[in-house]
C-alpha positions as CSV (number, residue, x, y, z in Angstrom):
1,X,24.5,-1.3,9.3
2,X,22.6,-4.1,7.5
3,X,22.3,-3.8,3.7
4,X,18.7,-3.0,2.7
5,X,16.9,-5.2,0.3
6,X,14.8,-3.6,-2.5
7,X,11.1,-4.0,-2.9
8,X,8.5,-2.2,-5.0
9,X,4.9,-1.3,-4.3
10,X,2.1,0.1,-6.5
11,X,0.0,2.9,-5.0
12,X,-3.2,2.5,-7.0
13,X,-5.6,5.5,-6.9
14,X,-8.9,6.2,-8.7
15,X,-11.9,8.5,-8.5
16,X,-15.2,7.0,-7.5
17,X,-18.5,7.9,-9.1
18,X,-18.8,10.9,-6.9
19,X,-15.3,12.2,-7.9
20,X,-13.8,11.2,-4.5
21,X,-10.1,10.2,-4.7
22,X,-9.6,6.8,-3.3
23,X,-6.4,4.8,-2.4
24,X,-6.3,1.0,-2.8
25,X,-4.9,-0.8,0.3
26,X,-4.5,-4.6,0.7
27,X,-5.2,-6.5,3.9
28,X,-2.4,-9.1,4.2
29,X,-3.1,-12.6,5.4
30,X,-2.1,-13.1,9.1
31,X,0.3,-15.9,8.4
32,X,2.9,-14.9,10.9
33,X,5.2,-13.5,8.2
34,X,7.0,-10.2,8.5
35,X,3.9,-8.2,7.3
36,X,1.2,-10.6,8.3
37,X,-2.1,-9.0,9.3
38,X,-1.1,-5.6,8.1
39,X,-2.6,-3.1,5.7
40,X,-0.3,-2.3,2.9
41,X,0.0,-1.8,-0.8
42,X,0.4,-4.4,-3.5
43,X,4.0,-5.2,-4.0
44,X,7.0,-7.3,-3.1
45,X,10.6,-8.4,-4.0
46,X,12.0,-8.2,-7.5
47,X,12.3,-11.4,-9.5
48,X,14.8,-12.3,-12.1
49,X,12.3,-11.7,-15.0
50,X,11.5,-8.1,-13.8
51,X,13.0,-5.5,-16.1
52,X,13.1,-3.0,-13.3
53,X,11.4,-2.1,-10.0
54,X,8.4,-0.6,-11.9
55,X,7.9,-4.0,-13.5
56,X,8.2,-5.6,-10.1
57,X,5.4,-3.4,-8.7
58,X,3.1,-4.1,-11.7
59,X,3.8,-7.9,-11.6
60,X,3.1,-8.0,-7.8
61,X,-0.1,-6.1,-8.2
62,X,-1.2,-8.5,-10.9
63,X,-0.3,-11.5,-8.8
64,X,-1.7,-10.3,-5.5
65,X,-5.0,-8.6,-6.5
66,X,-5.5,-9.4,-10.2
67,X,-4.7,-5.8,-11.4
68,X,-3.9,-6.2,-15.1
69,X,-0.9,-4.1,-16.1
70,X,-2.7,-3.0,-19.2
71,X,-5.3,-1.3,-16.9
72,X,-2.7,0.6,-14.9
73,X,-1.2,4.0,-15.8
74,X,1.9,4.6,-13.7
75,X,1.9,8.3,-13.1
76,X,5.2,8.7,-11.1
77,X,8.0,6.9,-9.4
78,X,8.0,8.2,-5.8
79,X,11.0,8.5,-3.6
80,X,12.0,5.2,-1.9
81,X,11.4,4.7,1.8
82,X,13.9,2.9,3.9
83,X,12.9,0.8,6.9
84,X,16.2,-0.3,8.4
85,X,14.4,-2.1,11.3
86,X,12.9,-4.6,8.8
87,X,15.7,-4.3,6.2
88,X,13.8,-2.9,3.2
89,X,14.2,0.0,0.8
90,X,10.7,0.3,-0.8
91,X,10.2,1.9,-4.2
92,X,6.6,3.2,-4.6
93,X,4.9,3.8,-7.9
94,X,1.8,6.0,-8.1
95,X,-0.7,4.6,-10.5
96,X,-4.1,5.5,-11.8
97,X,-6.5,2.6,-12.2
98,X,-10.1,2.3,-13.5
99,X,-12.8,2.9,-10.9
100,X,-14.6,-0.3,-11.9
101,X,-11.6,-2.6,-11.3
102,X,-12.6,-6.1,-10.4
103,X,-10.3,-7.7,-7.9
104,X,-9.0,-11.3,-7.9
105,X,-7.2,-11.9,-4.6
106,X,-4.3,-14.3,-4.1
107,X,-6.0,-15.6,-1.0
108,X,-2.8,-17.1,0.5
109,X,-1.4,-13.5,0.8
110,X,-4.3,-11.0,0.5
111,X,-7.6,-11.3,2.4
112,X,-9.2,-8.0,1.5
113,X,-9.2,-4.8,-0.4
114,X,-10.0,-1.5,1.3
115,X,-10.5,1.8,-0.7
116,X,-10.6,4.7,1.8
117,X,-10.8,8.2,0.5
118,X,-7.6,10.2,0.4
119,X,-9.4,13.0,2.3
120,X,-10.3,10.7,5.1
121,X,-6.8,9.3,5.4
122,X,-5.3,12.8,5.4
123,X,-7.6,14.0,8.2
124,X,-5.5,14.7,11.3
125,X,-8.5,13.7,13.5
126,X,-8.2,10.1,12.1
127,X,-4.8,9.6,13.7
128,X,-4.5,7.9,17.0
129,X,-2.4,5.5,19.1
130,X,-4.0,2.1,18.2
131,X,-3.3,-1.5,19.2
132,X,-2.1,-3.7,16.4
133,X,-2.2,-7.5,16.9
134,X,-1.3,-10.4,14.6
135,X,0.1,-13.8,14.9
136,X,3.6,-12.2,15.0
137,X,2.4,-9.6,17.6
138,X,-0.1,-11.5,19.9
139,X,0.4,-8.8,22.6
140,X,-0.8,-5.5,21.3
141,X,1.8,-3.3,19.7
142,X,0.6,0.3,20.2
143,X,1.3,2.3,17.0
144,X,0.6,5.7,15.5
145,X,-2.1,4.8,13.0
146,X,-5.4,5.2,11.4
147,X,-8.4,2.8,11.8
148,X,-9.5,1.8,8.3
149,X,-12.6,-0.4,8.5
150,X,-11.4,-2.1,11.6
151,X,-7.8,-2.5,10.3
152,X,-4.8,-0.5,11.6
153,X,-2.9,1.5,8.9
154,X,0.6,2.1,10.3
155,X,4.3,1.8,9.7
156,X,5.9,2.3,6.3
157,X,2.6,2.5,4.4
158,X,1.4,5.3,6.7
159,X,4.7,7.1,6.3
160,X,4.4,6.9,2.5
161,X,0.9,8.2,2.6
162,X,1.8,11.0,5.0
163,X,4.0,12.4,2.3
164,X,1.8,11.5,-0.7
165,X,-1.7,12.5,0.4
166,X,-1.2,16.2,0.7
167,X,0.4,16.3,-2.7
168,X,-2.4,14.2,-4.2
169,X,-5.1,16.4,-2.6
170,X,-3.3,19.6,-3.8
171,X,-3.6,18.3,-7.4
172,X,0.1,17.7,-8.0
173,X,-0.9,14.8,-10.4
174,X,-3.9,14.5,-12.6
175,X,-5.8,11.7,-11.0
């Protein structure tokens, strides 16, 4: 079995002006990389200066989308998810952010921010078998996913949200 490499992601959440709980997703640039063209969460690999994986998630969120660490309240460290197929063990950190956050995208990596409601993502009717294409997957890869504004949410991020959303909507954390 291949040794898994660690990575960390931030799961930013906020309530909009109507009190609706929203999840912040990033649309990754379709550069042909391992996660090119996919919806995901801000995050990446640890660097030597990171004190721990929480620091990695905060640093990556600042670099990728301009989310200042001072504006982030990390609520909980969630259980890691392993993706042996791609070789990663991803450590997610749930974080509350201000509703009026201004984004500054690192355009070489991130081409957009999507903020779907947690309720919409948790709706079983939103699930479907959808075609995902990218430079890496020019022929459609049919995946279990959710259409989010024309992007396909699938894979590890969807698995993470499948566990997290019911807990968020049940009020397990004060968000």
